[in-house]
LOZATI-555017 format. One record per atom (N, C-alpha, C): residue number from 1; residue in one letter; atom name; x, y, z. Coordinates in nm, 4 decimals, always signed. Example, Ala and Ser with C-alpha at 12.3 -4.5 7.8 and 13.67 -1.06 7.14 Angstrom:
// LOZATI-555017
> 1:A:N:+1.3190:-0.5690:+0.7800
> 1:A:CA:+1.2300:-0.4500:+0.7800
> 1:A:C:+1.3200:-0.3300:+0.7800
> 2:S:N:+1.2850:-0.2250:+0.7080
> 2:S:CA:+1.3670:-0.1060:+0.7140
> 2:S:C:+1.2900:+0.0030:+0.7870
***
This chain:
// LOZATI-555017
> 1:M:N:-6.7133:-7.3254:+1.4338
> 1:M:CA:-6.7024:-7.1951:+1.4848
> 1:M:C:-6.5433:-7.1652:+1.5111
> 2:K:N:-6.5183:-7.0485:+1.4605
> 2:K:CA:-6.3662:-7.0159:+1.4698
> 2:K:C:-6.3353:-6.9586:+1.6233
> 3:P:N:-6.2280:-6.9792:+1.6646
> 3:P:CA:-6.1900:-6.9241:+1.8098
> 3:P:C:-6.1750:-6.7759:+1.7943
> 4:I:N:-6.2078:-6.6969:+1.8918
> 4:I:CA:-6.2028:-6.5474:+1.8745
> 4:I:C:-6.0952:-6.5106:+1.9710
> 5:A:N:-5.9967:-6.6070:+2.0028
> 5:A:CA:-5.8955:-6.5480:+2.0949
> 5:A:C:-5.8054:-6.4382:+2.0477
> 6:P:N:-5.7663:-6.4573:+1.9026
> 6:P:CA:-5.6882:-6.3484:+1.8583
> 6:P:C:-5.7483:-6.2299:+1.8460
> 7:F:N:-5.8893:-6.2009:+1.8244
> 7:F:CA:-5.9628:-6.0959:+1.8396
> 7:F:C:-5.9550:-6.0240:+1.9688
> 8:M:N:-5.9644:-6.1144:+2.0661
> 8:M:CA:-5.9769:-6.0625:+2.2100
> 8:M:C:-5.8514:-6.0126:+2.2616
> 9:G:N:-5.7489:-6.0650:+2.1949
> 9:G:CA:-5.6284:-6.0130:+2.2303
> 9:G:C:-5.6105:-5.8762:+2.1961
> 10:I:N:-5.6398:-5.8440:+2.0569
> 10:I:CA:-5.6456:-5.7058:+2.0132
> 10:I:C:-5.7369:-5.6106:+2.0996
> 11:V:N:-5.8430:-5.6713:+2.1317
> 11:V:CA:-5.9464:-5.5865:+2.2205
> 11:V:C:-5.8701:-5.5318:+2.3696
> 12:A:N:-5.8115:-5.6552:+2.4200
> 12:A:CA:-5.7525:-5.6330:+2.5468
> 12:A:C:-5.6372:-5.5316:+2.5187
> 13:F:N:-5.5625:-5.5436:+2.4220
> 13:F:CA:-5.4484:-5.4325:+2.3927
> 13:F:C:-5.5035:-5.3023:+2.3727
> 14:A:N:-5.6100:-5.2891:+2.2911
> 14:A:CA:-5.6824:-5.1461:+2.2737
> 14:A:C:-5.7273:-5.0804:+2.4120
> 15:A:N:-5.7965:-5.1773:+2.4856
> 15:A:CA:-5.8506:-5.1238:+2.6029
> 15:A:C:-5.7300:-5.0884:+2.7224
> 16:A:N:-5.6248:-5.1596:+2.7027
> 16:A:CA:-5.5069:-5.1195:+2.7988
> 16:A:C:-5.4398:-4.9844:+2.7471
> 17:A:N:-5.4538:-4.9637:+2.6372
> 17:A:CA:-5.3968:-4.8400:+2.5685
> 17:A:C:-5.4633:-4.7222:+2.6046
> 18:L:N:-5.6001:-4.7497:+2.5939
> 18:L:CA:-5.7120:-4.6418:+2.6220
> 18:L:C:-5.7047:-4.5821:+2.7766
> 19:T:N:-5.6813:-4.6989:+2.8599
> 19:T:CA:-5.6826:-4.6788:+2.9937
> 19:T:C:-5.5385:-4.6170:+3.0306
> 20:A:N:-5.4396:-4.6522:+2.9716
> 20:A:CA:-5.2976:-4.5951:+3.0131
> 20:A:C:-5.2771:-4.4435:+2.9557
> 21:A:N:-5.3512:-4.4015:+2.8658
> 21:A:CA:-5.3439:-4.2682:+2.7984
> 21:A:C:-5.3839:-4.1694:+2.9001
> 22:P:N:-5.5013:-4.1819:+2.9760
> 22:P:CA:-5.5343:-4.0714:+3.0613
> 22:P:C:-5.4118:-4.0780:+3.1940
> 23:A:N:-5.3825:-4.1771:+3.2260
> 23:A:CA:-5.2738:-4.2059:+3.3457
> 23:A:C:-5.1465:-4.1392:+3.2996
> 24:M:N:-5.1044:-4.1461:+3.1757
> 24:M:CA:-4.9938:-4.0787:+3.1341
> 24:M:C:-4.9964:-3.9444:+3.1384
> 25:A:N:-5.1154:-3.8896:+3.0938
> 25:A:CA:-5.1401:-3.7466:+3.0835
> 25:A:C:-5.1464:-3.6906:+3.2228
> 26:Q:N:-5.2160:-3.7669:+3.3174
> 26:Q:CA:-5.2127:-3.7062:+3.4462
> 26:Q:C:-5.0735:-3.6798:+3.5097
> 27:G:N:-4.9898:-3.7744:+3.4744
> 27:G:CA:-4.8472:-3.7749:+3.5478
> 27:G:C:-4.7627:-3.6736:+3.4847
> 28:G:N:-4.7808:-3.6567:+3.3642
> 28:G:CA:-4.7023:-3.5611:+3.2914
> 28:G:C:-4.5594:-3.5887:+3.2885
> 29:D:N:-4.4910:-3.5238:+3.1932
> 29:D:CA:-4.3575:-3.5356:+3.1675
> 29:D:C:-4.2836:-3.4065:+3.1645
> 30:A:N:-4.2054:-3.3933:+3.2777
> 30:A:CA:-4.1547:-3.2610:+3.3117
> 30:A:C:-4.0560:-3.1985:+3.2099
> 31:A:N:-3.9820:-3.2968:+3.1283
> 31:A:CA:-3.8959:-3.2668:+3.0335
> 31:A:C:-3.9816:-3.1919:+2.9016
> 32:K:N:-4.0902:-3.2633:+2.8902
> 32:K:CA:-4.1828:-3.1974:+2.7819
> 32:K:C:-4.2389:-3.0769:+2.8345
> 33:G:N:-4.2864:-3.0572:+2.9651
> 33:G:CA:-4.3324:-2.9622:+3.0285
> 33:G:C:-4.2442:-2.8215:+3.0096
> 34:K:N:-4.1107:-2.8488:+3.0187
> 34:K:CA:-4.0394:-2.7465:+3.0223
> 34:K:C:-4.0372:-2.6725:+2.8902
> 35:L:N:-4.0636:-2.7338:+2.7745
> 35:L:CA:-4.0903:-2.6838:+2.6444
> 35:L:C:-4.2332:-2.6232:+2.6548
> 36:V:N:-4.3415:-2.6653:+2.7055
> 36:V:CA:-4.4518:-2.5974:+2.7310
> 36:V:C:-4.4510:-2.4791:+2.7869
> 37:F:N:-4.3561:-2.4763:+2.8971
> 37:F:CA:-4.3405:-2.3460:+2.9658
> 37:F:C:-4.2809:-2.2404:+2.8971
> 38:L:N:-4.2156:-2.2634:+2.7883
> 38:L:CA:-4.1686:-2.1608:+2.6860
> 38:L:C:-4.2820:-2.0474:+2.6778
> 39:R:N:-4.4072:-2.1005:+2.6667
> 39:R:CA:-4.5195:-2.0044:+2.6462
> 39:R:C:-4.5505:-1.9100:+2.7594
> 40:C:N:-4.5038:-1.9663:+2.8738
> 40:C:CA:-4.5211:-1.8992:+3.0064
> 40:C:C:-4.4154:-1.7890:+3.0433
> 41:A:N:-4.2904:-1.8500:+2.9836
> 41:A:CA:-4.1757:-1.7758:+3.0264
> 41:A:C:-4.1549:-1.6293:+2.9965
> 42:V:N:-4.2266:-1.5984:+2.8934
> 42:V:CA:-4.2305:-1.4607:+2.8531
> 42:V:C:-4.2864:-1.3620:+2.9570
> 43:C:N:-4.3756:-1.4166:+3.0300
> 43:C:CA:-4.4350:-1.3390:+3.1468
> 43:C:C:-4.4096:-1.3798:+3.2803
> 44:H:N:-4.3574:-1.5112:+3.3093
> 44:H:CA:-4.3350:-1.5623:+3.4430
> 44:H:C:-4.1844:-1.6356:+3.4369
> 45:S:N:-4.1338:-1.6417:+3.5682
> 45:S:CA:-3.9990:-1.7125:+3.6000
> 45:S:C:-4.0441:-1.8147:+3.6940
> 46:V:N:-3.9536:-1.8953:+3.6997
> 46:V:CA:-3.9632:-2.0171:+3.8091
> 46:V:C:-3.8558:-1.9754:+3.9259
> 47:E:N:-3.7867:-1.8760:+3.9135
> 47:E:CA:-3.6877:-1.8294:+4.0036
> 47:E:C:-3.7439:-1.7374:+4.1171
> 48:P:N:-3.7133:-1.7825:+4.2380
> 48:P:CA:-3.7461:-1.6951:+4.3542
> 48:P:C:-3.7456:-1.5472:+4.3414
> 49:G:N:-3.8421:-1.4619:+4.3426
> 49:G:CA:-3.8199:-1.3156:+4.3484
> 49:G:C:-3.8139:-1.2627:+4.2121
> 50:V:N:-3.8079:-1.3264:+4.1045
> 50:V:CA:-3.8139:-1.2732:+3.9641
> 50:V:C:-3.9348:-1.2477:+3.9137
> 51:K:N:-3.9634:-1.1175:+3.9261
> 51:K:CA:-4.1089:-1.0771:+3.8617
> 51:K:C:-4.0640:-1.0315:+3.7212
> 52:K:N:-4.1637:-1.0562:+3.6366
> 52:K:CA:-4.1752:-1.0102:+3.5037
> 52:K:C:-4.3009:-0.9442:+3.4926
> 53:I:N:-4.3739:-0.9640:+3.3764
> 53:I:CA:-4.5128:-0.8970:+3.3696
> 53:I:C:-4.5963:-0.9913:+3.4671
> 54:G:N:-4.5699:-1.1078:+3.4793
> 54:G:CA:-4.6432:-1.1849:+3.5926
> 54:G:C:-4.5441:-1.2141:+3.6999
> 55:P:N:-4.6171:-1.2754:+3.8234
> 55:P:CA:-4.5202:-1.2925:+3.9368
> 55:P:C:-4.4395:-1.4126:+3.9239
> 56:S:N:-4.3407:-1.4249:+3.9999
> 56:S:CA:-4.2601:-1.5533:+4.0054
> 56:S:C:-4.3638:-1.6792:+4.0264
> 57:L:N:-4.3205:-1.7874:+3.9758
> 57:L:CA:-4.4085:-1.9098:+4.0069
> 57:L:C:-4.3272:-2.0069:+4.1136
> 58:A:N:-4.2137:-1.9544:+4.1632
> 58:A:CA:-4.1467:-2.0123:+4.2545
> 58:A:C:-4.2378:-2.0273:+4.4034
> 59:G:N:-4.2361:-2.1656:+4.4502
> 59:G:CA:-4.3199:-2.1909:+4.5656
> 59:G:C:-4.4784:-2.1838:+4.5129
> 60:L:N:-4.4899:-2.2118:+4.3921
> 60:L:CA:-4.6498:-2.1968:+4.3605
> 60:L:C:-4.7373:-2.3118:+4.4129
> 61:F:N:-4.6823:-2.4316:+4.4222
> 61:F:CA:-4.7885:-2.5465:+4.4690
> 61:F:C:-4.8017:-2.5108:+4.6236
> 62:G:N:-4.9254:-2.4967:+4.6575
> 62:G:CA:-4.9660:-2.4829:+4.7980
> 62:G:C:-4.9952:-2.3353:+4.8339
> 63:R:N:-4.9548:-2.2541:+4.7437
> 63:R:CA:-4.9834:-2.1076:+4.7684
> 63:R:C:-5.1116:-2.0712:+4.7347
> 64:T:N:-5.1620:-1.9537:+4.7887
> 64:T:CA:-5.2971:-1.9111:+4.7639
> 64:T:C:-5.2799:-1.8059:+4.6563
> 65:S:N:-5.3754:-1.7961:+4.5538
> 65:S:CA:-5.3632:-1.7052:+4.4391
> 65:S:C:-5.3707:-1.5673:+4.4927
> 66:G:N:-5.2994:-1.4831:+4.4296
> 66:G:CA:-5.2894:-1.3403:+4.4596
> 66:G:C:-5.2028:-1.3072:+4.5738
> 67:T:N:-5.1097:-1.3834:+4.6101
> 67:T:CA:-5.0361:-1.3511:+4.7500
> 67:T:C:-4.8904:-1.3352:+4.7152
> 68:V:N:-4.8263:-1.3239:+4.6246
> 68:V:CA:-4.6816:-1.3028:+4.6053
> 68:V:C:-4.6534:-1.1585:+4.6447
> 69:P:N:-4.5884:-1.1372:+4.7504
> 69:P:CA:-4.5439:-0.9966:+4.8047
> 69:P:C:-4.4893:-0.9204:+4.6853
> 70:G:N:-4.5249:-0.7990:+4.6762
> 70:G:CA:-4.4853:-0.6992:+4.5860
> 70:G:C:-4.5327:-0.6995:+4.4530
> 71:F:N:-4.6307:-0.8003:+4.4165
> 71:F:CA:-4.6820:-0.8099:+4.2918
> 71:F:C:-4.8278:-0.7540:+4.2914
> 72:V:N:-4.8570:-0.6671:+4.2062
> 72:V:CA:-4.9971:-0.6005:+4.1901
> 72:V:C:-5.0857:-0.7050:+4.1134
> 73:Y:N:-5.1803:-0.7651:+4.1805
> 73:Y:CA:-5.2687:-0.8557:+4.1158
> 73:Y:C:-5.3945:-0.7931:+4.0804
> 74:S:N:-5.4968:-0.8514:+3.9807
> 74:S:CA:-5.6187:-0.8004:+3.9813
> 74:S:C:-5.7018:-0.8272:+4.0969
> 75:P:N:-5.8059:-0.7421:+4.1194
> 75:P:CA:-5.8886:-0.7562:+4.2277
> 75:P:C:-5.9538:-0.9327:+4.2223
> 76:A:N:-5.9830:-0.9617:+4.0981
> 76:A:CA:-6.0442:-1.0881:+4.0795
> 76:A:C:-5.9500:-1.2037:+4.1263
> 77:M:N:-5.8207:-1.1846:+4.1120
> 77:M:CA:-5.7306:-1.3088:+4.1458
> 77:M:C:-5.6798:-1.2854:+4.2874
> 78:Q:N:-5.7004:-1.1664:+4.3488
> 78:Q:CA:-5.6802:-1.1555:+4.4980
> 78:Q:C:-5.8114:-1.2124:+4.5723
> 79:K:N:-5.9284:-1.1961:+4.5139
> 79:K:CA:-6.0505:-1.2505:+4.5716
> 79:K:C:-6.0725:-1.3846:+4.5372
> 80:A:N:-6.0129:-1.4543:+4.4425
> 80:A:CA:-6.0383:-1.5949:+4.4051
> 80:A:C:-5.9955:-1.6879:+4.5225
> 81:K:N:-5.8833:-1.6692:+4.6058
> 81:K:CA:-5.8367:-1.7500:+4.7076
> 81:K:C:-5.8172:-1.8990:+4.6644
> 82:I:N:-5.7710:-1.9086:+4.5473
> 82:I:CA:-5.7390:-2.0336:+4.5011
> 82:I:C:-5.6072:-2.0944:+4.5619
> 83:R:N:-5.6271:-2.2078:+4.6232
> 83:R:CA:-5.4987:-2.2701:+4.6576
> 83:R:C:-5.4266:-2.3744:+4.5435
> 84:W:N:-5.3287:-2.3284:+4.4863
> 84:W:CA:-5.2630:-2.3890:+4.3749
> 84:W:C:-5.2177:-2.5392:+4.4020
> 85:D:N:-5.2666:-2.6277:+4.3338
> 85:D:CA:-5.2297:-2.7592:+4.3236
> 85:D:C:-5.2521:-2.8155:+4.1821
> 86:A:N:-5.2222:-2.9405:+4.1526
> 86:A:CA:-5.2199:-2.9960:+4.0277
> 86:A:C:-5.3742:-2.9792:+3.9592
> 87:K:N:-5.4756:-3.0041:+4.0357
> 87:K:CA:-5.6102:-2.9868:+3.9824
> 87:K:C:-5.6577:-2.8319:+3.9612
> 88:T:N:-5.6139:-2.7434:+4.0622
> 88:T:CA:-5.6549:-2.6101:+4.0216
> 88:T:C:-5.5827:-2.5470:+3.9130
> 89:L:N:-5.4468:-2.5911:+3.9020
> 89:L:CA:-5.3711:-2.5417:+3.7939
> 89:L:C:-5.4129:-2.5940:+3.6573
> 90:D:N:-5.4512:-2.7298:+3.6612
> 90:D:CA:-5.4833:-2.7775:+3.5190
> 90:D:C:-5.6248:-2.6987:+3.4644
> 91:G:N:-5.7084:-2.6576:+3.5714
> 91:G:CA:-5.8248:-2.5879:+3.5350
> 91:G:C:-5.7870:-2.4559:+3.4914
> 92:F:N:-5.7010:-2.3782:+3.5558
> 92:F:CA:-5.6594:-2.2457:+3.5311
> 92:F:C:-5.5925:-2.2574:+3.3973
> 93:F:N:-5.4904:-2.3339:+3.3630
> 93:F:CA:-5.4250:-2.3424:+3.2351
> 93:F:C:-5.5145:-2.3853:+3.1224
> 94:A:N:-5.6147:-2.4601:+3.1513
> 94:A:CA:-5.7083:-2.4748:+3.0318
> 94:A:C:-5.7887:-2.3568:+2.9808
> 95:R:N:-5.8314:-2.2687:+3.0773
> 95:R:CA:-5.8818:-2.1464:+3.0441
> 95:R:C:-5.8794:-2.0551:+3.1548
> 96:P:N:-5.7807:-1.9826:+3.1716
> 96:P:CA:-5.7690:-1.8748:+3.2890
> 96:P:C:-5.8896:-1.7909:+3.3163
> 97:S:N:-5.9416:-1.7486:+3.2071
> 97:S:CA:-6.0700:-1.6477:+3.2244
> 97:S:C:-6.1829:-1.7210:+3.2810
> 98:A:N:-6.1979:-1.8478:+3.2647
> 98:A:CA:-6.3152:-1.9249:+3.3028
> 98:A:C:-6.3130:-1.9501:+3.4607
> 99:L:N:-6.1779:-1.9806:+3.5006
> 99:L:CA:-6.1553:-2.0030:+3.6455
> 99:L:C:-6.1558:-1.8845:+3.7274
> 100:V:N:-6.1049:-1.7838:+3.6747
> 100:V:CA:-6.0862:-1.6612:+3.7469
> 100:V:C:-6.1367:-1.5417:+3.6481
> 101:P:N:-6.2727:-1.5232:+3.6271
> 101:P:CA:-6.3180:-1.4114:+3.5371
> 101:P:C:-6.2816:-1.2834:+3.5853
> 102:G:N:-6.2008:-1.1946:+3.5086
> 102:G:CA:-6.1652:-1.0616:+3.5572
> 102:G:C:-6.0303:-1.0569:+3.5830
> 103:N:N:-5.9441:-1.1693:+3.5668
> 103:N:CA:-5.8127:-1.1767:+3.6015
> 103:N:C:-5.7329:-1.0960:+3.4810
> 104:K:N:-5.6319:-1.0303:+3.5198
> 104:K:CA:-5.5483:-0.9389:+3.4050
> 104:K:C:-5.4555:-1.0346:+3.3176
> 105:M:N:-5.4432:-1.1620:+3.3505
> 105:M:CA:-5.3611:-1.2339:+3.2585
> 105:M:C:-5.4216:-1.2544:+3.1246
> 106:V:N:-5.3587:-1.2038:+3.0149
> 106:V:CA:-5.3848:-1.2141:+2.8866
> 106:V:C:-5.3266:-1.3447:+2.8352
> 107:F:N:-5.4139:-1.4642:+2.8410
> 107:F:CA:-5.3582:-1.5727:+2.7873
> 107:F:C:-5.4772:-1.6813:+2.7695
> 108:A:N:-5.4963:-1.7196:+2.6514
> 108:A:CA:-5.6310:-1.7968:+2.6219
> 108:A:C:-5.6278:-1.9308:+2.6904
> 109:G:N:-5.5237:-1.9866:+2.7163
> 109:G:CA:-5.5026:-2.1191:+2.7870
> 109:G:C:-5.4370:-2.2252:+2.7043
> 110:I:N:-5.4342:-2.3467:+2.7483
> 110:I:CA:-5.3590:-2.4518:+2.6875
> 110:I:C:-5.4810:-2.5597:+2.6731
> 111:P:N:-5.5262:-2.5887:+2.5581
> 111:P:CA:-5.6490:-2.6773:+2.5249
> 111:P:C:-5.6119:-2.8152:+2.5311
> 112:N:N:-5.4942:-2.8613:+2.5064
> 112:N:CA:-5.4498:-2.9826:+2.5197
> 112:N:C:-5.4098:-3.0457:+2.6541
> 113:A:N:-5.4940:-3.1425:+2.6961
> 113:A:CA:-5.4688:-3.1901:+2.8379
> 113:A:C:-5.3173:-3.2549:+2.8634
> 114:A:N:-5.2644:-3.3224:+2.7658
> 114:A:CA:-5.1217:-3.3642:+2.7957
> 114:A:C:-5.0214:-3.2515:+2.7998
> 115:D:N:-5.0640:-3.1582:+2.7430
> 115:D:CA:-4.9548:-3.0333:+2.7522
> 115:D:C:-4.9659:-2.9721:+2.8865
> 116:R:N:-5.0965:-2.9690:+2.9421
> 116:R:CA:-5.1264:-2.9232:+3.0668
> 116:R:C:-5.0600:-2.9984:+3.1750
> 117:A:N:-5.0751:-3.1339:+3.1605
> 117:A:CA:-5.0104:-3.2281:+3.2467
> 117:A:C:-4.8584:-3.2116:+3.2643
> 118:N:N:-4.7999:-3.2034:+3.1268
> 118:N:CA:-4.6559:-3.1981:+3.1275
> 118:N:C:-4.6202:-3.0711:+3.1941
> 119:L:N:-4.6848:-2.9668:+3.1707
> 119:L:CA:-4.6471:-2.8180:+3.2253
> 119:L:C:-4.6464:-2.8389:+3.3767
> 120:I:N:-4.7579:-2.8929:+3.4260
> 120:I:CA:-4.7797:-2.8953:+3.5803
> 120:I:C:-4.6704:-2.9962:+3.6341
> 121:A:N:-4.6204:-3.0871:+3.5605
> 121:A:CA:-4.5127:-3.1862:+3.6009
> 121:A:C:-4.3852:-3.0920:+3.6183
> 122:Y:N:-4.3616:-3.0230:+3.5096
> 122:Y:CA:-4.2464:-2.9372:+3.5042
> 122:Y:C:-4.2451:-2.8276:+3.6332
> 123:L:N:-4.3612:-2.7583:+3.6472
> 123:L:CA:-4.3680:-2.6661:+3.7457
> 123:L:C:-4.3654:-2.7379:+3.8784
> 124:A:N:-4.3956:-2.8533:+3.9150
> 124:A:CA:-4.3932:-2.9274:+4.0415
> 124:A:C:-4.2377:-2.9276:+4.0739
> 125:A:N:-4.1655:-2.9763:+3.9787
> 125:A:CA:-4.0179:-2.9908:+3.9921
> 125:A:C:-3.9348:-2.8750:+4.0029
> 126:A:N:-3.9967:-2.7502:+3.9050
> 126:A:CA:-3.9094:-2.6388:+3.8953
> 126:A:C:-3.9347:-2.5351:+4.0061
> 127:T:N:-4.0498:-2.5500:+4.0699
> 127:T:CA:-4.0949:-2.4411:+4.1605
> 127:T:C:-4.0853:-2.4625:+4.3067
> 128:K:N:-4.0199:-2.5942:+4.3378
> 128:K:CA:-4.0229:-2.6256:+4.4863
> 128:K:C:-3.9433:-2.5052:+4.5610
> 129:K:N:-4.0078:-2.4904:+4.6912
> 129:K:CA:-3.9385:-2.3919:+4.7750
> 129:K:C:-3.7980:-2.4191:+4.8116
***
């Protein structure tokens, strides 16, 4: 019988690669996220007080949905009372209308989990108070 050690090495490598992929996606890459943010930058700014079609995202993490002073939110977003963190943002970015039905943001979402993780990493760095 031939040894299976070489085969086991391949299996171990493949298992490690599969395990690392979600961890990398969860951590995100802020530099790549800045490119993903270009989809958002038409309507949002990361600069404090800069309102466009959407509210400024400055101070986003830890903020409750629908609470930027001076921005007129949909009743759905005001009532949602979501505290924005990586998990809630991931769900919102995946499909905004699913997390907050009736919100006025016209955006289908970002289906790619790695893109969402990268965007969240960028926003975490760019929107600190």
